[in-house]
Each structure stands twice: as C-alpha cells, then as structure tokens.
C-alpha positions in Angstrom: -40.3 -10.2 14.8 -37.8 -9.5 11.8 -37.7 -5.8 10.7 -36.1 -4.5 7.4 -35.0 -0.9 6.3 -34.6 -0.2 3.0 -32.5 2.3 2.3 -32.6 4.9 -0.8 -30.4 6.9 -3.0 -31.6 10.7 -2.2 -30.5 13.1 -5.0 -31.1 16.0 -2.4 -28.5 14.4 -0.7 -25.7 13.1 -3.4 -26.0 16.7 -4.5 -24.0 17.9 -1.2 -22.4 14.3 -0.6 -19.4 13.1 -2.6 -19.0 10.4 -0.3 -15.8 7.8 -0.2 -17.4 4.8 1.0 -19.2 2.3 -0.5 -22.6 3.2 -2.4 -25.4 1.0 -1.3 -28.5 2.1 -3.0 -31.5 0.1 -2.3 -30.1 -2.5 0.2 -32.5 -4.2 2.5 -31.2 -4.5 6.1 -33.1 -6.7 8.5 -32.7 -7.4 11.9 -34.7 -9.5 14.7 -34.8 -7.8 17.8 -36.6 -7.6 21.1 -35.5 -4.2 21.9 -38.8 -2.1 22.8 -38.4 0.2 19.1 -37.9 -2.5 17.1 -40.3 -4.7 18.8 -43.6 -2.5 18.5 -44.6 -0.8 15.1 -46.5 1.6 16.7 -44.0 3.2 18.6 -45.9 4.2 22.0 -42.6 5.5 23.5 -40.0 8.5 22.3 -36.4 6.6 21.3 -34.1 9.1 20.6 -33.1 11.8 23.2 -30.7 14.2 22.1 -29.3 17.2 23.6 -32.2 16.3 26.2 -35.1 16.3 24.5 -36.9 13.1 23.2 -37.5 13.0 19.8 -40.2 10.8 18.2 -39.5 8.5 15.2 -42.3 7.1 13.3 -42.8 3.6 11.5 -44.9 3.7 8.5 -46.6 0.4 8.4 -47.1 -0.2 4.9 -50.0 -3.1 2.8 -47.4 -4.5 1.2 -45.7 -7.3 2.6 -42.3 -8.0 1.4 -42.0 -11.6 2.0 -44.0 -13.4 5.0 -43.8 -11.4 8.1 -41.9 -8.8 7.1 -42.5 -5.1 6.7 -41.3 -2.8 4.4 -40.4 0.7 6.5 -39.1 4.1 6.2 -37.8 6.6 8.9 -39.3 10.2 9.0 -39.7 12.9 12.0 -42.8 13.9 13.5 -44.2 17.1 12.3 -41.8 20.0 12.4 -38.3 18.2 11.7 -36.7 17.2 8.7 -36.0 13.7 7.8 -33.6 11.7 8.6 -31.5 10.0 6.1 -31.3 6.5 7.6 -29.5 5.3 4.1 -26.3 7.9 4.4 -26.5 7.3 8.6 -25.8 3.3 7.3 -23.3 4.2 5.0 -21.7 5.9 7.1 -21.1 3.2 9.7 -19.9 0.9 6.9 -17.4 3.5 5.6 -15.5 3.3 9.0 -16.2 -0.9 9.1 -19.1 -0.1 11.5 -19.6 -0.1 15.3 -18.0 -3.2 16.8 -21.3 -4.1 18.4 -25.1 -3.9 18.4 -25.3 -3.5 21.8 -22.6 -0.7 21.8 -24.2 1.4 18.5 -27.7 1.6 20.4 -26.0 2.5 23.5 -24.1 5.1 21.1 -27.4 6.6 19.6 -29.7 6.9 23.0 -26.7 8.5 25.3 -27.2 12.2 25.9 -24.8 14.5 24.9 -25.8 17.9 26.3 -25.0 16.6 29.9 -21.6 18.9 31.1 -19.2 17.2 33.8 -16.9 19.5 35.2 -13.4 20.0 33.3 -10.9 18.8 35.3 -6.9 18.9 34.7 -5.5 16.1 32.0 -2.5 14.1 32.7 0.8 15.7 31.2 2.6 13.8 28.3 5.4 11.9 29.3 8.8 11.4 26.9 12.1 9.4 27.4 13.9 10.9 25.4 16.7 8.6 25.2 20.3 9.8 23.6 21.8 6.2 21.6 25.5 5.8 21.2 26.3 4.0 18.2 30.6 3.2 19.0 30.3 3.7 22.6 33.5 1.9 23.1 35.6 3.9 21.0 38.0 6.8 22.4 35.5 9.4 22.4 32.2 7.3 22.5 32.6 6.2 25.9 33.8 9.4 27.5 30.3 10.7 25.6 28.7 8.1 27.6 29.9 9.0 30.7 29.1 12.5 30.5 25.6 11.7 29.5 24.8 9.3 32.8 26.3 12.1 34.8 24.3 14.6 33.3 21.6 12.1 34.4 20.5 11.9 30.7 18.9 9.0 29.6 21.7 7.3 27.3 21.5 3.7 25.4 24.5 2.0 23.8 24.5 0.3 20.3 27.8 -2.1 20.4 29.2 -5.0 18.8 31.0 -7.0 21.9 28.8 -7.1 24.7 31.2 -8.4 27.0 33.2 -5.9 26.3 30.9 -2.7 26.2 29.6 -3.8 29.8 33.4 -4.3 31.3 33.8 -0.7 30.1 30.9 1.2 30.4 29.6 -1.1 33.8 27.0 -3.5 33.8 23.8 -1.6 34.3 24.2 0.1 31.1 21.6 -0.1 28.4 23.1 -1.8 26.2 21.7 -3.3 22.7 24.3 -5.5 20.0 23.7 -4.5 16.4 26.3 -3.8 14.2 25.7 -1.1 11.7 27.4 -2.8 8.8 24.8 -5.5 9.1 21.1 -3.7 8.2 19.0 -7.1 9.2 20.7 -6.6 13.6 19.7 -3.1 13.7 16.0 -4.0 14.7 13.1 -1.9 15.2 12.3 -2.3 18.9 16.1 -1.5 20.2 15.3 2.4 19.1 12.0 2.9 21.2 12.2 5.4 22.7 15.3 7.1 21.1 15.3 10.5 20.3 18.5 11.5 19.8 21.5 9.8 18.5 25.6 10.3 18.9 27.7 8.4 16.3 31.2 7.8 16.8 31.7 5.2 15.0 34.5 5.4 12.5 36.8 2.6 10.5 40.0 1.0 12.6 43.0 2.0 11.5 46.5 1.0 13.1 49.7 0.6 12.8 51.0 -2.1 10.3 53.6 -3.0 12.2 50.9 -3.5 15.4 50.4 -1.5 18.6 50.4 -2.3 22.4 47.8 -4.1 23.8 46.0 -1.4 25.2 46.5 0.5 22.0 49.1 3.1 22.8 50.6 4.0 19.5 46.5 4.4 18.8 45.7 6.9 21.8 48.7 8.8 21.5 47.5 10.1 18.2 50.2 12.4 17.2 53.6 10.3 16.2 53.5 9.1 12.8 52.8 5.3 12.0 52.3 3.6 9.2 48.9 2.8 8.9 46.3 0.4 7.6 42.7 -0.7 8.1 41.8 -3.3 10.3 38.4 -5.1 10.3 35.8 -3.3 8.3 36.9 -1.6 5.1 35.5 2.3 5.1 33.2 1.4 2.7 31.2 -0.6 5.1 31.9 1.6 8.2 31.8 5.0 6.9 29.0 4.5 4.4 27.0 1.9 4.0 26.7 1.7 8.0 25.9 5.7 8.0 23.3 4.5 5.6 22.1 1.7 7.8 22.1 3.6 10.7 20.0 6.6 9.2 17.4 4.3 8.5 17.1 2.6 11.4 16.7 5.9 13.7 14.8 8.4 11.0 11.6 7.4 12.5 12.6 8.0 16.0 14.3 11.6 15.0 12.3 13.2 13.3 12.6 15.5 10.0 13.6 19.0 10.0 10.9 20.2 7.9 7.8 18.0 9.9 6.2 14.3 8.4 3.9 14.8 5.5 0.9 13.2 6.8 -2.0 14.3 3.8 -1.2 16.8 1.0 0.6 18.1 -1.5 4.4 19.4 -1.2 6.4 19.8 -4.7 6.1 16.4 -6.4 5.2 14.3 -3.2 1.2 13.6 -2.4 0.3 11.4 0.0 -3.6 10.9 0.4 -5.8 9.2 2.7 -9.1 7.8 3.0 -11.4 10.9 4.5 -15.0 9.7 5.0 -17.8 12.2 6.3 -18.9 11.3 9.9 -22.2 13.8 10.4 -24.7 14.4 13.0 -26.6 11.9 10.9 -25.5 9.1 13.3 -27.5 10.9 15.9 -30.4 11.5 13.8 -29.0 15.4 12.5 -29.8 16.4 9.0 -25.8 18.2 8.4 -23.9 17.2 5.3 -20.4 16.8 4.4 -17.9 15.7 1.9 -14.0 16.2 1.2 -13.2 16.6 -2.6 -9.8 17.7 -3.9 -9.7 20.7 -5.4 -7.2 20.8 -8.5 -5.8 24.5 -8.4 -7.3 25.5 -5.1 -4.5 25.7 -3.1 -2.3 29.1 -2.3 0.1 28.8 -5.6 -2.7 27.0 -7.8 -1.9 23.7 -7.1 -4.4 21.7 -5.7 -5.6 20.8 -2.2 -8.5 19.0 -0.3 -11.6 21.2 0.4 -13.5 20.0 3.9 -17.2 21.5 3.2 -20.6 20.9 3.5 -24.0 22.2 5.3 -24.7 22.4 8.8 -27.8 22.2 10.3 -29.0 21.9 13.8 -32.2 20.1 13.0 -33.4 17.3 14.6 -31.0 18.8 17.8 -28.1 17.9 15.3 -25.0 20.8 14.8 -21.8 19.5 13.8 -20.0 18.0 10.5 -17.2 16.2 10.3 -14.6 14.2 7.7 -12.7 11.4 9.2 -9.9 8.9 8.2 -10.2 5.4 8.3 -8.0 3.8 10.7 -4.3 4.0 9.2 -3.3 0.7 8.1 -0.5 0.9 10.2 -0.4 3.7 13.2 1.6 6.5 12.8 4.7 7.0 14.8 4.5 10.7 15.5 6.7 10.4 18.5 9.9 12.5 17.2 7.3 15.8 16.8 5.7 18.3 18.5 2.0 19.2 17.6 0.1 18.9 14.2 0.4 21.0 11.9 -2.4 22.5 9.0 -1.8 25.0 6.1 -5.5 26.0 5.4 -7.6 28.7 4.1 -9.4 30.0 6.8 -13.3 31.0 6.5 -14.1 32.9 9.7 -14.9 29.9 12.1 -13.5 27.8 14.9 -12.6 23.7 14.1 -12.0 21.2 15.6 -9.2 18.2 15.1 -9.3 15.1 16.7 -6.4 12.3 17.0 -7.5 8.6 17.9 -4.9 6.3 19.0 -7.0 3.4 18.9 -9.2 1.5 16.3 -12.4 0.8 17.6 -15.4 2.7 16.5 -16.1 4.9 19.5 -13.6 6.1 21.7 -11.3 8.6 23.8 -10.4 11.4 21.1 -7.8 13.5 21.8 -8.8 17.1 20.8 -8.1 21.2 20.1 -10.0 23.7 18.6 -8.1 26.3 16.3 -9.8 30.0 15.1 -9.4 30.8 11.2 -9.7 34.0 9.4 -11.6 34.7 6.8 -10.0 34.4 3.1 -6.6 34.1 4.4 -4.3 31.2 4.2 -2.7 30.3 7.6 -0.3 27.5 9.2 -1.8 26.3 11.9 0.3 24.6 14.5 -1.2 22.4 17.2 1.5 20.8 19.3 0.4 17.7 21.2 0.7 18.8 24.7 -3.0 21.0 23.8 -4.5 17.9 22.5 -6.9 16.8 25.7 -9.3 13.8 25.6 -12.6 13.7 24.9 -15.7 11.0 24.7 -18.8 12.2 23.3 -17.9 15.8 23.8 -17.0 15.8 27.3 -13.5 15.9 29.3 -12.1 12.4 30.7 -9.9 13.5 33.1 -8.5 10.2 33.6 -7.7 9.3 30.0 -4.1 8.1 29.5 -1.7 10.6 28.0 -1.4 11.1 24.6 0.7 8.7 23.0 1.9 10.0 19.9 3.6 7.0 18.7 0.3 5.6 17.9 -2.1 7.9 15.7 -4.3 5.6 13.9 -6.7 8.1 12.9 -7.5 11.9 12.2 -10.9 13.6 12.4 -11.4 17.7 11.5 -14.8 19.3 12.8 -17.3 22.2 12.5 -19.3 21.8 15.5 -21.7 23.8 17.3 -20.4 22.3 20.7 -16.6 22.8 22.2 -16.7 20.2 25.0 -18.0 20.2 28.2 -21.4 22.0 27.6 -19.3 25.0 25.8 -20.4 26.7 22.9 -18.9 27.3 19.5 -19.0 31.3 19.5 -18.3 31.4 15.7 -21.2 28.8 14.8 -23.6 29.1 11.8 -25.8 27.3 10.0 -25.6 26.7 6.6 -23.0 26.2 4.2 -19.6 26.2 4.9 -16.1 25.9 3.2 -12.3 25.3 4.7 -9.5 24.4 1.8 -6.8 22.3 3.5 -3.8 21.9 1.1 -1.5 20.2 4.3 -1.3 18.3 7.2 1.6 17.6 8.9 3.3 16.9 12.0 6.1 19.1 13.4 9.3 20.1 15.2 9.1 23.1 17.1 11.2 26.0 17.4 14.2 26.2 17.9 15.3 22.8 16.3 18.5 21.3 17.8 20.5 18.9 16.4 18.9 15.0 16.9 22.3 13.1 14.8 26.0 14.4 16.2 28.0 12.2 14.4 31.9 12.8 14.5 33.8 12.2 11.2 37.0 14.2 10.3 38.4 16.9 9.1 40.4 16.4 5.3 37.6 14.6 4.2 37.4 16.6 1.2 40.7 17.2 0.7 42.1 14.2 -1.4 41.0 15.4 -4.7 40.9 18.8 -4.0 42.5 21.2 -7.1 46.1 22.6 -6.4 46.3 21.2 -2.7 50.1 20.5 -1.7 50.1 17.1 -0.1 53.1 17.2 1.5 51.7 19.6 4.4 48.6 17.4 4.7 48.3 14.9 7.7 49.0 11.3 6.7 45.3 10.3 6.0 45.0 12.7 3.5 48.3 11.8 1.3 47.4 8.1 2.2 43.4 8.3 0.9 44.0 6.0 -1.7 46.0 3.2 0.2 43.6 3.0 3.1 40.8 2.4 0.8 39.9 5.6 0.4 38.9 6.6 3.9 38.0 10.2 3.6 36.4 9.5 0.3 33.7 7.2 1.9 33.8 9.4 5.5 32.3 12.3 3.1 29.6 10.2 1.2 28.6 8.6 4.6 28.3 12.7 5.4 26.0 13.7 2.5 24.2 11.0 3.6 23.5 12.6 6.6 22.8 15.6 5.2 20.7 14.7 2.5 18.4 12.7 5.3 16.1 15.7 6.2 16.9 14.9 10.2 18.3 18.0 12.5 22.7 17.1 12.4 25.6 18.7 12.9 28.6 16.9 12.0 32.0 17.6 13.7 35.3 17.5 11.8 37.8 17.0 14.8 41.5 17.0 13.9 44.0 14.5 15.0 42.6 12.9 18.3 44.7 12.9 21.4 44.7 11.3 25.1 45.0 15.0 26.1 42.5 16.5 29.1 39.7 19.1 28.1 39.8 22.8 28.7 42.5 24.2 26.0 40.7 27.3 24.3 39.7 26.1 20.7 39.4 27.1 17.1 36.2 26.5 14.7 36.3 26.5 11.4 34.3 25.4 8.1 36.0 24.7 4.6 37.9 22.3 6.0 41.3 23.9 5.7 43.0 23.6 9.2 45.6 21.1 10.7 45.9 19.9 14.2 45.6 18.6 17.4 42.1 17.7 19.5 41.4 16.3 23.0 39.4 13.3 22.8 37.4 14.4 25.9 36.9 18.1 24.3 34.6 16.1 21.5 32.8 14.0 23.3 32.0 17.6 25.7 30.7 19.0 22.7 28.8 16.6 21.0 26.8 16.0 24.0 26.4 19.9 24.2 25.1 20.2 20.4 22.5 18.0 21.1 20.7 21.5 23.0 22.5 24.1 21.3 20.2 25.8 18.0 23.1 27.4 16.4 24.6 24.1 15.7 22.0 23.1 13.6 22.6 21.8 10.4 26.1 22.8 10.5 29.5 21.3 9.9 32.6 22.2 10.7 36.7 21.9 11.8 37.6 21.9 15.1 41.0 22.0 17.0 43.0 23.0 20.0 45.3 27.0 20.3 48.0 24.2 21.7 50.5 23.4 18.7 51.2 19.7 18.3 55.1 20.2 19.7 53.7 21.6 23.2 51.8 18.8 25.3 48.5 20.5 27.3 48.2 19.8 30.7 45.4 20.4 33.6 46.3 21.3 37.4 43.7 19.0 38.9 43.2 21.3 41.9 43.0 24.4 39.5 41.2 22.8 36.4 39.6 25.6 33.7 35.7 26.0 34.0 33.3 24.3 31.2 33.2 25.8 27.9 29.8 27.7 26.8 30.0 26.3 23.4 27.2 28.4 22.4 30.2 31.0 21.7 31.3 28.9 19.2 28.8 27.1 17.3 27.1 30.9 17.2 29.2 32.2 13.9 28.6 28.8 11.7 26.7 29.0 9.0 25.2 26.0 6.8 25.9 24.9 3.6 29.6 25.3 3.9 31.5 22.1 3.8 34.7 22.3 2.3 33.3 20.4 -0.9 33.0 23.9 -2.3 36.5 23.7 -2.9 36.2 20.9 -5.7 34.7 22.6 -8.0 37.1 25.5 -7.9 40.1 25.4 -10.8 43.3 24.2 -9.9 45.7 26.6 -8.0 49.1 27.0 -9.1 51.9 25.0 -7.0 
C-alpha cells in the first residue's frame, strides 16, 4: 500500500517556533512500506516506546480519497496525550538534511532511551605537541633541534635543503622541505600535529671578500668584515617569509584571545546556521528557537537567544538547538576547550560537540550550571567531554578529536545521561542569551611562537642616535638592503597576529659555550655578545614560561667583547633558571617608542 501524510502549518507552533529551516506547508509525503504500522490502517499494536512506556498512535482513515489507492491521514495522540506535530518533525529532518536512511530513521524512533547503562571510564585525549623548527640548519636552529631531541620533545624541521639537513641533523630527523619565502611550498599537511614554532630563519650576511668553507668568519661573530647580503633579500626573508610562515601555522598554534565560533566581538560577527532539534523527533511536544536580540547583550549590543517551552508530555522532556554541519570541519586542536558568554537562568544545560557529519552519532557532551540573571563565562575543557549516544555513555568511543569538529548543539533536558536526571529541570518557558562561543587556550598561556630577531632593529631611524657607537648592522642598514628595517616589520607581523609569542633579540652571536651570566633588557639599547648555544637554550625554555608570553627583549652576556668566555668541561656551570630573567619583562616595550621622541642633541 501507499501511505501519505499531509503536513499543515500550525499557528500555535509558529508563534513560538522561529525555525530557520525550509518551510513545507501543505506538503505531502508518500511511502510504500511493509512496516506493521504503515501497512495496517487499524494500528492494533503500539508503535513508539519512549523511556520504556508504550504509546499508541491513532491512524484516522477518512472517506475522501486523495487519489486511487491513497488515503489522507493525520496523526494524533491517544486520549490524555497531546498531539504530535508531525509537520514540525519533518521540518526538523529536512533542516538537518534528513536521516541517512529510512531503516536507521525507524530504528532511531523505536529505540528506548531510558535503559540505564553503567558509566565507564572514557578514553583520554592524546596530543602530539610537535615543535616545528624553521631555519634548523643555522647556527642557532641546529642547536635548538639538538636540545629538543635530548629533552624527548617531538620536533619537526622545516628546511630548504634536505640533503644538507639530514647530513647535519641525522637521517632520522622528522623533516619537511619548504621555503618560507615561497608560500606555495608551505603545504598544510606539513604542519599537522605542530603546536609550537621556534623560528631561527635569518637573511644570510657574509663578508664581501668571501668566507672559508666552514664559515669561520661568520661563526666567530666579533671581528668586523665588510658585509653583504648573500641570497634572498631581507624583504623576502624577514618580512614576506615571516608573513608566509605565520599564515601557514596560525591555525595550528591558536590565538591568545581564542577562536570565535559564534557571536559578536567588536566589529566582528560570526553566524552559525542553528536549527531547533527538540523532542518532537521522539514524539514529544517541546519547542525551541534561536533568535538574535539586537540589544540583548550585557553591553547593549546584539546577542543570540536560545528560548522555548519544554514539556514532558508524550514522554518528552528536552529542547535543543543544533548547527548544520560546518561546510569545513573546524580545527580546534590548538585550543583547550569551549567558552560561552551567556546570561544564566538558573537551569543546567548541556553542550554536545560532534566530530562526525552523520545525523545520528556519538556526541561529546558536557553539562554546565547557570546563575539566574547573571552574565557568566562558562569554560568547558575538551578533556571534560564525555562520549554519549542517545543519553548513554559510550565507554569504547574514540577520544574526542578537536581537529575535526563538525557541529555544535545546546540542550535543555530533563535527562543527563546513563539514567541520571537534571535536578534543575522545570517544565515551561526558558531563555538563555548566548552572546559568543569561542575556543579558548587555558591559563597560564605560554608562547606558541618563539622568534629569534636581532638587537638594533629600531635604531637606524632613531632620532639623535650616535651611529658611530652602534654595531655594523645599524650603521650599514641601508647598504644591507634595510636588513634591520625588515626584521622589525617581521616582528610587527608576529605581534599583530594574535599568536602567543616571544621575540628574542640577541646581540652579536658567538660560538662560545653557554653559561655566562646574562643581561635581559627592553627598549633596544644594549650592545654586546652572546653565545648561540645560550640563545638556543632560552628559546626552548621560553616555550614553557608564562612570563615570556607576548614579550620582546634584548639579551647579552655580561662578558665584554675583549674577553673570551670559556668553560671547564669537568666543572660546567649549572643550567639557568630562565624564569628569573623572564619574570621582570613587561609587555608593550619594543624600542619603537624611541622613534616617536624628539631628536636628542648629539
């Protein structure tokens, strides 16, 4: 036989439901089926069993034929029950592109949700946390790689010359070949699993008369040779290269302020395609909607509002809003959880995050309480998400994958999971303003991008500066194709990127061993020397030091140029506690402040 349903618009429904899906007034849905319910117009047996209770749906046969062999039908609940809005049910399915198959759809409807299952331990999340080293064959870069490997930290190197890198770093090094001056060579797959970056790439400067095959003149770093740029220009390496590298790794490293997924932030606004997903899919009558209130936020600006009426009639008891699947999965692997700015109403809600594009699949779930009438910042760590399927914990589900977020859902429900009840649940109207949803980095935030620049970058144009007392690079900035100017421009790109960073500005680099006492300074005023090994050590240490985050500083050894620094191998100096150096640094000091001052008489 062929069974037809005609969906009708309900004024009572539309007064509450502001649904964002396609409208289907008066549409007819016909299906040939041998299912007991669909094949029998008298319905002798119960069809739906929800939360363990049978409920009979009545098929009303009319005397008027719509067409030969076809009957017009409506669905209503038995006496004492509320009518089931089959039209809204169909709208819900169509908004979310429908269930994957008719068979799975009917399984979904008939499934009992109330049977408790024991709550078991959930698999913990795993992370790779690879540190990418750019410029790994340079004097500082190769030492950085060596230190990371000795510490057991996963490291990947980005180099231009594979043969040279493997000869220098070993055949087993995790290596990708790319050139930061060429955006097309920085393939996205190269950076999978990368969580932090140490950038030691620098334009090559060498003596005009040439150097020895082992670059002895370059390495000694003190005696002055008339310099020139070798290879790519400072603009390509220090500025364009920095821009390309930031672009390539930004999504992997994350932003200090977090990644906005929905909401209003200054002039920025990100919308998501929300639709109601209520207990109508199980025969219930609860209804919800998601609307934009143009003046509902705490500062009088726009905010989203999840609102509706929840009822336990027909064994229902939940409302929710769910996004359509994102056009591209959101990669949130750089972050630690989801953060909601919302105005509480005293109820407990649930967040459900899905990593599959399927309609009916495991959702990674966490609940949160709200305070009535108060704007709150709710943070839900990814580590707290529990894999749940139809209100039951799935103990053998794969770990939550933050790199592949397909959709989000907010729910107000009578039920938690595994048979537990929501103690704050009340039937009736509810309203939850949500002004923003973002992924966040947990405190304390440490640098995700360590950049090795150079002391002196702000000095070439500084008013009143006596250039005769400055290092060669400052005096010869113009002759060296504005090397320091473009280094400063590259720094500014990093500062403006939003990535948690630290910028290290070493004075003249030497091959001397690490271990001398250090001077950290800010404002770009000091001159001196420092060991490449020491710079490498502080770069690795900075990755774990919150004091270093978003700071720019210069560094030198206390040993003057005229005195060589040596170490007794039998009695080496202890490793430094770099926290003591970083903790006195301040944000916002770059040396550019002096460029705005009036010239000082010389």
